[in-house]
N, CA, C and O atoms as a CHARMM CRD file, in Angstrom:
* protein
*
  316
    1    1 MET  N     18.56400   9.67200 -35.88100 PROA 1      0.00000
    2    1 MET  CA    17.92900   8.48100 -36.39600 PROA 1      0.00000
    3    1 MET  C     17.67700   8.66500 -37.88800 PROA 1      0.00000
    4    1 MET  O     17.36900   9.76500 -38.34600 PROA 1      0.00000
    5    2 SER  N     17.80900   7.59200 -38.62600 PROA 2      0.00000
    6    2 SER  CA    17.58200   7.60800 -40.06400 PROA 2      0.00000
    7    2 SER  C     16.32000   6.83500 -40.38700 PROA 2      0.00000
    8    2 SER  O     16.06400   5.76500 -39.83500 PROA 2      0.00000
    9    3 LEU  N     15.54200   7.39400 -41.28500 PROA 3      0.00000
   10    3 LEU  CA    14.32000   6.72500 -41.73000 PROA 3      0.00000
   11    3 LEU  C     14.54200   6.17600 -43.12700 PROA 3      0.00000
   12    3 LEU  O     15.08000   6.85600 -44.00000 PROA 3      0.00000
   13    4 TRP  N     14.12200   4.93700 -43.32500 PROA 4      0.00000
   14    4 TRP  CA    14.27600   4.25500 -44.60300 PROA 4      0.00000
   15    4 TRP  C     12.95100   3.63900 -45.01900 PROA 4      0.00000
   16    4 TRP  O     12.27600   3.00700 -44.20600 PROA 4      0.00000
   17    5 ARG  N     12.57400   3.81700 -46.27600 PROA 5      0.00000
   18    5 ARG  CA    11.39500   3.14700 -46.82000 PROA 5      0.00000
   19    5 ARG  C     11.89100   1.88000 -47.50000 PROA 5      0.00000
   20    5 ARG  O     12.77600   1.92600 -48.35500 PROA 5      0.00000
   21    6 VAL  N     11.31600   0.75900 -47.11400 PROA 6      0.00000
   22    6 VAL  CA    11.71700  -0.53200 -47.66100 PROA 6      0.00000
   23    6 VAL  C     10.49100  -1.19600 -48.26700 PROA 6      0.00000
   24    6 VAL  O      9.42700  -1.25500 -47.65100 PROA 6      0.00000
   25    7 ARG  N     10.65900  -1.69000 -49.47800 PROA 7      0.00000
   26    7 ARG  CA     9.59900  -2.46100 -50.13200 PROA 7      0.00000
   27    7 ARG  C     10.17900  -3.81700 -50.48000 PROA 7      0.00000
   28    7 ARG  O     11.22700  -3.91800 -51.11700 PROA 7      0.00000
   29    8 ILE  N      9.48100  -4.85700 -50.05400 PROA 8      0.00000
   30    8 ILE  CA     9.92800  -6.22500 -50.30900 PROA 8      0.00000
   31    8 ILE  C      8.76200  -7.01200 -50.89300 PROA 8      0.00000
   32    8 ILE  O      7.63200  -6.91500 -50.41300 PROA 8      0.00000
   33    9 SER  N      9.04100  -7.77900 -51.91900 PROA 9      0.00000
   34    9 SER  CA     8.01600  -8.63200 -52.52900 PROA 9      0.00000
   35    9 SER  C      7.91000  -9.91800 -51.73100 PROA 9      0.00000
   36    9 SER  O      8.89000 -10.64300 -51.56200 PROA 9      0.00000
   37   10 LEU  N      6.70800 -10.19000 -51.24300 PROA 10     0.00000
   38   10 LEU  CA     6.45700 -11.37600 -50.42900 PROA 10     0.00000
   39   10 LEU  C      5.51600 -12.33000 -51.13400 PROA 10     0.00000
   40   10 LEU  O      4.73300 -11.93100 -51.99600 PROA 10     0.00000
   41   11 GLY  N      5.60200 -13.58600 -50.75900 PROA 11     0.00000
   42   11 GLY  CA     4.63500 -14.57200 -51.22700 PROA 11     0.00000
   43   11 GLY  C      3.29500 -14.35200 -50.54000 PROA 11     0.00000
   44   11 GLY  O      3.21000 -13.60700 -49.56400 PROA 11     0.00000
   45   12 ASP  N      2.25500 -14.99400 -51.04400 PROA 12     0.00000
   46   12 ASP  CA     0.91600 -14.84400 -50.47800 PROA 12     0.00000
   47   12 ASP  C      0.69000 -15.68800 -49.23200 PROA 12     0.00000
   48   12 ASP  O     -0.32400 -15.52500 -48.55300 PROA 12     0.00000
   49   13 ASP  N      1.61600 -16.58200 -48.92300 PROA 13     0.00000
   50   13 ASP  CA     1.40200 -17.48600 -47.79100 PROA 13     0.00000
   51   13 ASP  C      1.68300 -16.78200 -46.46500 PROA 13     0.00000
   52   13 ASP  O      2.51600 -15.87800 -46.41500 PROA 13     0.00000
   53   14 PRO  N      0.99800 -17.18400 -45.38800 PROA 14     0.00000
   54   14 PRO  CA     1.19200 -16.56000 -44.06900 PROA 14     0.00000
   55   14 PRO  C      2.61900 -16.69900 -43.54900 PROA 14     0.00000
   56   14 PRO  O      3.08000 -15.86100 -42.77500 PROA 14     0.00000
   57   15 HSD  N      3.31600 -17.74200 -43.96600 PROA 15     0.00000
   58   15 HSD  CA     4.68700 -17.96200 -43.49000 PROA 15     0.00000
   59   15 HSD  C      5.62100 -16.82800 -43.94100 PROA 15     0.00000
   60   15 HSD  O      6.53100 -16.44800 -43.20500 PROA 15     0.00000
   61   16 SER  N      5.39900 -16.29200 -45.14100 PROA 16     0.00000
   62   16 SER  CA     6.21000 -15.17100 -45.62400 PROA 16     0.00000
   63   16 SER  C      6.07100 -13.95600 -44.71100 PROA 16     0.00000
   64   16 SER  O      7.06200 -13.30100 -44.38600 PROA 16     0.00000
   65   17 GLN  N      4.85100 -13.66100 -44.30200 PROA 17     0.00000
   66   17 GLN  CA     4.62000 -12.52200 -43.40300 PROA 17     0.00000
   67   17 GLN  C      5.27500 -12.77200 -42.04700 PROA 17     0.00000
   68   17 GLN  O      5.82800 -11.84900 -41.44800 PROA 17     0.00000
   69   18 GLU  N      5.21800 -14.00500 -41.56100 PROA 18     0.00000
   70   18 GLU  CA     5.86100 -14.34500 -40.28800 PROA 18     0.00000
   71   18 GLU  C      7.37600 -14.14000 -40.36900 PROA 18     0.00000
   72   18 GLU  O      7.98800 -13.63500 -39.42800 PROA 18     0.00000
   73   19 LEU  N      7.97700 -14.53300 -41.49500 PROA 19     0.00000
   74   19 LEU  CA     9.41400 -14.35300 -41.67500 PROA 19     0.00000
   75   19 LEU  C      9.77700 -12.87000 -41.74000 PROA 19     0.00000
   76   19 LEU  O     10.79900 -12.45300 -41.19300 PROA 19     0.00000
   77   20 LEU  N      8.94300 -12.08000 -42.40600 PROA 20     0.00000
   78   20 LEU  CA     9.17600 -10.62700 -42.45800 PROA 20     0.00000
   79   20 LEU  C      9.06500 -10.03000 -41.06300 PROA 20     0.00000
   80   20 LEU  O      9.90200  -9.22300 -40.66200 PROA 20     0.00000
   81   21 ASP  N      8.03700 -10.42300 -40.32800 PROA 21     0.00000
   82   21 ASP  CA     7.86600  -9.92300 -38.95800 PROA 21     0.00000
   83   21 ASP  C      9.08300 -10.25700 -38.09500 PROA 21     0.00000
   84   21 ASP  O      9.53000  -9.42800 -37.30300 PROA 21     0.00000
   85   22 ALA  N      9.61600 -11.46300 -38.24700 PROA 22     0.00000
   86   22 ALA  CA    10.79200 -11.86800 -37.47400 PROA 22     0.00000
   87   22 ALA  C     12.01800 -11.04600 -37.87000 PROA 22     0.00000
   88   22 ALA  O     12.80800 -10.66100 -37.00700 PROA 22     0.00000
   89   23 ALA  N     12.18400 -10.77600 -39.16400 PROA 23     0.00000
   90   23 ALA  CA    13.33300 -10.00100 -39.63600 PROA 23     0.00000
   91   23 ALA  C     13.28700  -8.56000 -39.13600 PROA 23     0.00000
   92   23 ALA  O     14.32800  -7.93200 -38.94300 PROA 23     0.00000
   93   24 LEU  N     12.07200  -8.03800 -38.92500 PROA 24     0.00000
   94   24 LEU  CA    11.90700  -6.65300 -38.49500 PROA 24     0.00000
   95   24 LEU  C     11.65000  -6.51500 -36.99700 PROA 24     0.00000
   96   24 LEU  O     11.40200  -5.41100 -36.51300 PROA 24     0.00000
   97   25 ALA  N     11.70400  -7.61300 -36.26200 PROA 25     0.00000
   98   25 ALA  CA    11.28600  -7.63200 -34.85600 PROA 25     0.00000
   99   25 ALA  C     12.02600  -6.63100 -33.97900 PROA 25     0.00000
  100   25 ALA  O     11.43000  -6.07900 -33.05400 PROA 25     0.00000
  101   26 GLU  N     13.28900  -6.38300 -34.23700 PROA 26     0.00000
  102   26 GLU  CA    14.07000  -5.50100 -33.37200 PROA 26     0.00000
  103   26 GLU  C     14.14200  -4.07000 -33.90800 PROA 26     0.00000
  104   26 GLU  O     14.92400  -3.26300 -33.40600 PROA 26     0.00000
  105   27 GLN  N     13.33600  -3.74800 -34.92000 PROA 27     0.00000
  106   27 GLN  CA    13.35800  -2.41800 -35.53500 PROA 27     0.00000
  107   27 GLN  C     12.09600  -1.64700 -35.19000 PROA 27     0.00000
  108   27 GLN  O     11.05800  -2.23400 -34.88600 PROA 27     0.00000
  109   28 ARG  N     12.19800  -0.32000 -35.24200 PROA 28     0.00000
  110   28 ARG  CA    10.99700   0.51700 -35.15900 PROA 28     0.00000
  111   28 ARG  C     10.44900   0.61500 -36.56900 PROA 28     0.00000
  112   28 ARG  O     11.10200   1.15900 -37.46000 PROA 28     0.00000
  113   29 VAL  N      9.24500   0.08600 -36.77400 PROA 29     0.00000
  114   29 VAL  CA     8.67600  -0.03300 -38.10700 PROA 29     0.00000
  115   29 VAL  C      7.29300   0.58300 -38.14800 PROA 29     0.00000
  116   29 VAL  O      6.50100   0.43000 -37.21800 PROA 29     0.00000
  117   30 TRP  N      7.01200   1.28300 -39.24100 PROA 30     0.00000
  118   30 TRP  CA     5.68200   1.82000 -39.50300 PROA 30     0.00000
  119   30 TRP  C      5.23200   1.30700 -40.84700 PROA 30     0.00000
  120   30 TRP  O      5.97600   1.38900 -41.82400 PROA 30     0.00000
  121   31 ALA  N      4.02500   0.77700 -40.91300 PROA 31     0.00000
  122   31 ALA  CA     3.44800   0.42200 -42.20600 PROA 31     0.00000
  123   31 ALA  C      2.99200   1.71300 -42.86200 PROA 31     0.00000
  124   31 ALA  O      2.46400   2.59700 -42.18800 PROA 31     0.00000
  125   32 THR  N      3.18500   1.83000 -44.14400 PROA 32     0.00000
  126   32 THR  CA     2.74500   3.02400 -44.85000 PROA 32     0.00000
  127   32 THR  C      1.27000   2.90200 -45.18000 PROA 32     0.00000
  128   32 THR  O      0.74800   1.79000 -45.25400 PROA 32     0.00000
  129   33 PRO  N      0.58300   4.02700 -45.38200 PROA 33     0.00000
  130   33 PRO  CA    -0.85800   3.97200 -45.67000 PROA 33     0.00000
  131   33 PRO  C     -1.19500   3.14400 -46.90400 PROA 33     0.00000
  132   33 PRO  O     -2.27800   2.56500 -46.98200 PROA 33     0.00000
  133   34 ASP  N     -0.27900   3.08100 -47.87000 PROA 34     0.00000
  134   34 ASP  CA    -0.55300   2.31900 -49.07900 PROA 34     0.00000
  135   34 ASP  C      0.09400   0.93000 -49.03800 PROA 34     0.00000
  136   34 ASP  O      0.33300   0.31500 -50.07700 PROA 34     0.00000
  137   35 ALA  N      0.36900   0.45300 -47.83500 PROA 35     0.00000
  138   35 ALA  CA     1.00700  -0.86700 -47.70200 PROA 35     0.00000
  139   35 ALA  C      0.09000  -1.94500 -48.26500 PROA 35     0.00000
  140   35 ALA  O     -1.12800  -1.91200 -48.09000 PROA 35     0.00000
  141   36 ASP  N      0.70100  -2.88000 -48.93200 PROA 36     0.00000
  142   36 ASP  CA    -0.05500  -3.99300 -49.49800 PROA 36     0.00000
  143   36 ASP  C      0.80700  -5.24500 -49.40400 PROA 36     0.00000
  144   36 ASP  O      1.72000  -5.29900 -48.58000 PROA 36     0.00000
  145   37 LYS  N      0.53900  -6.24000 -50.22100 PROA 37     0.00000
  146   37 LYS  CA     1.29300  -7.48900 -50.18500 PROA 37     0.00000
  147   37 LYS  C      2.77800  -7.29100 -50.47600 PROA 37     0.00000
  148   37 LYS  O      3.58300  -8.19200 -50.23600 PROA 37     0.00000
  149   38 ALA  N      3.14700  -6.11300 -50.99400 PROA 38     0.00000
  150   38 ALA  CA     4.55100  -5.86900 -51.31200 PROA 38     0.00000
  151   38 ALA  C      5.37800  -5.62300 -50.05400 PROA 38     0.00000
  152   38 ALA  O      6.60600  -5.61400 -50.13700 PROA 38     0.00000
  153   39 GLY  N      4.76000  -5.42300 -48.89900 PROA 39     0.00000
  154   39 GLY  CA     5.51300  -5.22500 -47.67800 PROA 39     0.00000
  155   39 GLY  C      6.18300  -3.86400 -47.64100 PROA 39     0.00000
  156   39 GLY  O      7.38200  -3.78700 -47.37300 PROA 39     0.00000
  157   40 ASP  N      5.45400  -2.78700 -47.90000 PROA 40     0.00000
  158   40 ASP  CA     5.98600  -1.43500 -47.90800 PROA 40     0.00000
  159   40 ASP  C      5.96800  -0.89400 -46.48000 PROA 40     0.00000
  160   40 ASP  O      4.89700  -0.68500 -45.90900 PROA 40     0.00000
  161   41 VAL  N      7.14700  -0.66500 -45.90200 PROA 41     0.00000
  162   41 VAL  CA     7.25100  -0.20400 -44.52600 PROA 41     0.00000
  163   41 VAL  C      8.29100   0.90100 -44.42200 PROA 41     0.00000
  164   41 VAL  O      9.15500   1.03800 -45.28700 PROA 41     0.00000
  165   42 ILE  N      8.20000   1.69100 -43.35100 PROA 42     0.00000
  166   42 ILE  CA     9.23000   2.67000 -43.02800 PROA 42     0.00000
  167   42 ILE  C      9.91300   2.19400 -41.76300 PROA 42     0.00000
  168   42 ILE  O      9.25500   1.83300 -40.78700 PROA 42     0.00000
  169   43 ILE  N     11.23200   2.19600 -41.78600 PROA 43     0.00000
  170   43 ILE  CA    12.03800   1.67600 -40.68700 PROA 43     0.00000
  171   43 ILE  C     12.89200   2.79900 -40.12100 PROA 43     0.00000
  172   43 ILE  O     13.54600   3.52800 -40.86700 PROA 43     0.00000
  173   44 ASP  N     12.88300   2.93500 -38.81500 PROA 44     0.00000
  174   44 ASP  CA    13.67100   3.92700 -38.10100 PROA 44     0.00000
  175   44 ASP  C     14.90100   3.23300 -37.52500 PROA 44     0.00000
  176   44 ASP  O     14.78800   2.45200 -36.58100 PROA 44     0.00000
  177   45 LEU  N     16.07100   3.51500 -38.08700 PROA 45     0.00000
  178   45 LEU  CA    17.30800   2.89500 -37.62100 PROA 45     0.00000
  179   45 LEU  C     18.13000   3.91400 -36.83200 PROA 45     0.00000
  180   45 LEU  O     18.36800   5.01900 -37.32000 PROA 45     0.00000
  181   46 PRO  N     18.56600   3.56100 -35.62200 PROA 46     0.00000
  182   46 PRO  CA    19.37100   4.49800 -34.83700 PROA 46     0.00000
  183   46 PRO  C     20.73400   4.76700 -35.47500 PROA 46     0.00000
  184   46 PRO  O     21.31000   5.83500 -35.26500 PROA 46     0.00000
  185   47 HSD  N     21.24900   3.83000 -36.23700 PROA 47     0.00000
  186   47 HSD  CA    22.54000   3.98000 -36.90300 PROA 47     0.00000
  187   47 HSD  C     22.43100   3.41200 -38.30400 PROA 47     0.00000
  188   47 HSD  O     21.89200   2.32200 -38.49700 PROA 47     0.00000
  189   48 ASP  N     22.94000   4.14500 -39.28100 PROA 48     0.00000
  190   48 ASP  CA    22.85000   3.68800 -40.66500 PROA 48     0.00000
  191   48 ASP  C     23.57600   2.37000 -40.90500 PROA 48     0.00000
  192   48 ASP  O     23.24700   1.64600 -41.84500 PROA 48     0.00000
  193   49 ASP  N     24.55800   2.05100 -40.06700 PROA 49     0.00000
  194   49 ASP  CA    25.29600   0.80600 -40.28600 PROA 49     0.00000
  195   49 ASP  C     24.41900  -0.42500 -40.07800 PROA 49     0.00000
  196   49 ASP  O     24.78800  -1.51100 -40.52500 PROA 49     0.00000
  197   50 GLY  N     23.28500  -0.29300 -39.42100 PROA 50     0.00000
  198   50 GLY  CA    22.35800  -1.40500 -39.25200 PROA 50     0.00000
  199   50 GLY  C     21.57500  -1.72000 -40.50900 PROA 50     0.00000
  200   50 GLY  O     20.94100  -2.77200 -40.59600 PROA 50     0.00000
  201   51 LEU  N     21.60700  -0.82300 -41.49000 PROA 51     0.00000
  202   51 LEU  CA    20.84700  -1.03100 -42.71600 PROA 51     0.00000
  203   51 LEU  C     21.36900  -2.23200 -43.50100 PROA 51     0.00000
  204   51 LEU  O     20.57800  -3.00300 -44.04300 PROA 51     0.00000
  205   52 GLY  N     22.66500  -2.39700 -43.56800 PROA 52     0.00000
  206   52 GLY  CA    23.24200  -3.52300 -44.30900 PROA 52     0.00000
  207   52 GLY  C     22.82600  -4.86500 -43.73700 PROA 52     0.00000
  208   52 GLY  O     22.49000  -5.78500 -44.48300 PROA 52     0.00000
  209   53 VAL  N     22.84600  -4.98100 -42.42400 PROA 53     0.00000
  210   53 VAL  CA    22.44100  -6.22500 -41.76300 PROA 53     0.00000
  211   53 VAL  C     20.97100  -6.51100 -42.04900 PROA 53     0.00000
  212   53 VAL  O     20.59700  -7.64100 -42.36400 PROA 53     0.00000
  213   54 LEU  N     20.14500  -5.47500 -41.93400 PROA 54     0.00000
  214   54 LEU  CA    18.71500  -5.64000 -42.19100 PROA 54     0.00000
  215   54 LEU  C     18.45900  -6.04600 -43.63700 PROA 54     0.00000
  216   54 LEU  O     17.64500  -6.93400 -43.89200 PROA 54     0.00000
  217   55 LEU  N     19.13700  -5.41200 -44.58400 PROA 55     0.00000
  218   55 LEU  CA    18.94200  -5.76500 -45.98900 PROA 55     0.00000
  219   55 LEU  C     19.37200  -7.19600 -46.27800 PROA 55     0.00000
  220   55 LEU  O     18.73500  -7.88200 -47.07700 PROA 55     0.00000
  221   56 ASN  N     20.43700  -7.65200 -45.64100 PROA 56     0.00000
  222   56 ASN  CA    20.83400  -9.05700 -45.79900 PROA 56     0.00000
  223   56 ASN  C     19.74300  -9.99500 -45.33100 PROA 56     0.00000
  224   56 ASN  O     19.46700 -10.99700 -45.99200 PROA 56     0.00000
  225   57 ARG  N     19.11300  -9.69200 -44.19900 PROA 57     0.00000
  226   57 ARG  CA    18.00600 -10.52900 -43.69300 PROA 57     0.00000
  227   57 ARG  C     16.83900 -10.53300 -44.66800 PROA 57     0.00000
  228   57 ARG  O     16.24900 -11.57700 -44.94700 PROA 57     0.00000
  229   58 LEU  N     16.51200  -9.34700 -45.18500 PROA 58     0.00000
  230   58 LEU  CA    15.37100  -9.24900 -46.09300 PROA 58     0.00000
  231   58 LEU  C     15.64100  -9.94800 -47.42100 PROA 58     0.00000
  232   58 LEU  O     14.72600 -10.52100 -48.01200 PROA 58     0.00000
  233   59 HSD  N     16.87600  -9.90900 -47.89400 PROA 59     0.00000
  234   59 HSD  CA    17.20000 -10.59700 -49.14400 PROA 59     0.00000
  235   59 HSD  C     17.12700 -12.11200 -49.00100 PROA 59     0.00000
  236   59 HSD  O     17.02900 -12.81400 -50.00700 PROA 59     0.00000
  237   60 LEU  N     17.17100 -12.62600 -47.79500 PROA 60     0.00000
  238   60 LEU  CA    16.95000 -14.05600 -47.58900 PROA 60     0.00000
  239   60 LEU  C     15.48900 -14.42200 -47.86100 PROA 60     0.00000
  240   60 LEU  O     15.18000 -15.56100 -48.21000 PROA 60     0.00000
  241   61 LEU  N     14.59400 -13.44300 -47.69700 PROA 61     0.00000
  242   61 LEU  CA    13.16200 -13.66700 -47.92400 PROA 61     0.00000
  243   61 LEU  C     12.77000 -13.45300 -49.37700 PROA 61     0.00000
  244   61 LEU  O     11.86700 -14.11500 -49.88900 PROA 61     0.00000
  245   62 SER  N     13.45500 -12.52300 -50.04000 PROA 62     0.00000
  246   62 SER  CA    13.07200 -12.16400 -51.40700 PROA 62     0.00000
  247   62 SER  C     14.25600 -11.53700 -52.13300 PROA 62     0.00000
  248   62 SER  O     15.02600 -10.79000 -51.52900 PROA 62     0.00000
  249   63 PRO  N     14.41000 -11.83000 -53.42000 PROA 63     0.00000
  250   63 PRO  CA    15.45400 -11.16300 -54.18400 PROA 63     0.00000
  251   63 PRO  C     15.08500  -9.71300 -54.51900 PROA 63     0.00000
  252   63 PRO  O     15.94500  -8.92700 -54.91500 PROA 63     0.00000
  253   64 SER  N     13.81400  -9.36600 -54.36000 PROA 64     0.00000
  254   64 SER  CA    13.34000  -8.01500 -54.68200 PROA 64     0.00000
  255   64 SER  C     13.13300  -7.20500 -53.41500 PROA 64     0.00000
  256   64 SER  O     12.07100  -7.26100 -52.79500 PROA 64     0.00000
  257   65 VAL  N     14.16000  -6.45100 -53.03600 PROA 65     0.00000
  258   65 VAL  CA    14.09800  -5.56100 -51.87900 PROA 65     0.00000
  259   65 VAL  C     14.54600  -4.18600 -52.35500 PROA 65     0.00000
  260   65 VAL  O     15.65500  -4.02800 -52.86500 PROA 65     0.00000
  261   66 PHE  N     13.68900  -3.20500 -52.18900 PROA 66     0.00000
  262   66 PHE  CA    13.98800  -1.84600 -52.62400 PROA 66     0.00000
  263   66 PHE  C     14.04500  -0.94300 -51.39700 PROA 66     0.00000
  264   66 PHE  O     13.23200  -1.08100 -50.48300 PROA 66     0.00000
  265   67 VAL  N     15.00300  -0.02100 -51.37700 PROA 67     0.00000
  266   67 VAL  CA    15.17200   0.84400 -50.21700 PROA 67     0.00000
  267   67 VAL  C     15.43900   2.26900 -50.68900 PROA 67     0.00000
  268   67 VAL  O     16.12700   2.48900 -51.68500 PROA 67     0.00000
  269   68 SER  N     14.88200   3.23300 -49.95600 PROA 68     0.00000
  270   68 SER  CA    15.15500   4.64600 -50.20500 PROA 68     0.00000
  271   68 SER  C     15.10300   5.38100 -48.87600 PROA 68     0.00000
  272   68 SER  O     14.44400   4.94100 -47.93400 PROA 68     0.00000
  273   69 SER  N     15.80200   6.50400 -48.81200 PROA 69     0.00000
  274   69 SER  CA    15.77700   7.28100 -47.57200 PROA 69     0.00000
  275   69 SER  C     14.50200   8.10200 -47.51400 PROA 69     0.00000
  276   69 SER  O     13.94100   8.47500 -48.54400 PROA 69     0.00000
  277   70 VAL  N     14.05100   8.38100 -46.29500 PROA 70     0.00000
  278   70 VAL  CA    12.85800   9.19200 -46.05900 PROA 70     0.00000
  279   70 VAL  C     13.33200  10.45800 -45.36500 PROA 70     0.00000
  280   70 VAL  O     13.88200  10.39500 -44.26600 PROA 70     0.00000
  281   71 ASN  N     13.12400  11.59900 -45.99400 PROA 71     0.00000
  282   71 ASN  CA    13.60600  12.86000 -45.44200 PROA 71     0.00000
  283   71 ASN  C     12.59400  13.56900 -44.56100 PROA 71     0.00000
  284   71 ASN  O     12.96300  14.44700 -43.78000 PROA 71     0.00000
  285   72 GLN  N     11.33100  13.20500 -44.67300 PROA 72     0.00000
  286   72 GLN  CA    10.29200  13.87800 -43.92200 PROA 72     0.00000
  287   72 GLN  C     10.00200  13.14100 -42.63300 PROA 72     0.00000
  288   72 GLN  O     10.08800  11.91400 -42.59300 PROA 72     0.00000
  289   73 PRO  N      9.65800  13.86700 -41.57000 PROA 73     0.00000
  290   73 PRO  CA     9.24400  13.18600 -40.34600 PROA 73     0.00000
  291   73 PRO  C      7.93500  12.43500 -40.57800 PROA 73     0.00000
  292   73 PRO  O      7.12500  12.81400 -41.42400 PROA 73     0.00000
  293   74 LEU  N      7.74900  11.38200 -39.82300 PROA 74     0.00000
  294   74 LEU  CA     6.51800  10.59900 -39.93300 PROA 74     0.00000
  295   74 LEU  C      5.34300  11.36700 -39.37100 PROA 74     0.00000
  296   74 LEU  O      5.48700  12.05600 -38.36100 PROA 74     0.00000
  297   75 PRO  N      4.18200  11.26800 -40.00100 PROA 75     0.00000
  298   75 PRO  CA     2.99200  11.93300 -39.46300 PROA 75     0.00000
  299   75 PRO  C      2.55800  11.25900 -38.16000 PROA 75     0.00000
  300   75 PRO  O      2.72300  10.05200 -37.98100 PROA 75     0.00000
  301   76 VAL  N      2.01200  12.04800 -37.27600 PROA 76     0.00000
  302   76 VAL  CA     1.51800  11.50700 -36.00700 PROA 76     0.00000
  303   76 VAL  C      0.13900  10.93200 -36.27000 PROA 76     0.00000
  304   76 VAL  O     -0.74100  11.61300 -36.79700 PROA 76     0.00000
  305   77 THR  N     -0.04300   9.66200 -35.89400 PROA 77     0.00000
  306   77 THR  CA    -1.32700   9.00200 -36.06300 PROA 77     0.00000
  307   77 THR  C     -1.75100   8.39200 -34.73800 PROA 77     0.00000
  308   77 THR  O     -0.91200   8.02400 -33.91700 PROA 77     0.00000
  309   78 SER  N     -3.02200   8.29100 -34.54200 PROA 78     0.00000
  310   78 SER  CA    -3.52800   7.63100 -33.33400 PROA 78     0.00000
  311   78 SER  C     -4.13200   6.30900 -33.72400 PROA 78     0.00000
  312   78 SER  O     -4.67400   6.16400 -34.81900 PROA 78     0.00000
  313   79 SER  N     -4.04200   5.33900 -32.82800 PROA 79     0.00000
  314   79 SER  CA    -4.58700   4.02100 -33.15300 PROA 79     0.00000
  315   79 SER  C     -5.85000   3.74000 -32.41100 PROA 79     0.00000
  316   79 SER  O     -6.43700   2.67000 -32.57300 PROA 79     0.00000
């Protein structure tokens, strides 16, 4: 599995968050501790080829989508 950190600039309206949630609905996603209105999340993709499809969906929401690979395992947290 590949981990990717994605940051997307969202509008302040609730509809933007709903669209982001829909775009990420089929992914394993973790919000980062410093997540804010920018939509900073870590996504676990079983195959790297799914990254292109996901980025296309996110670019429909915002022209500003930044992605980087995450080399470290995610910390275990309890909710």
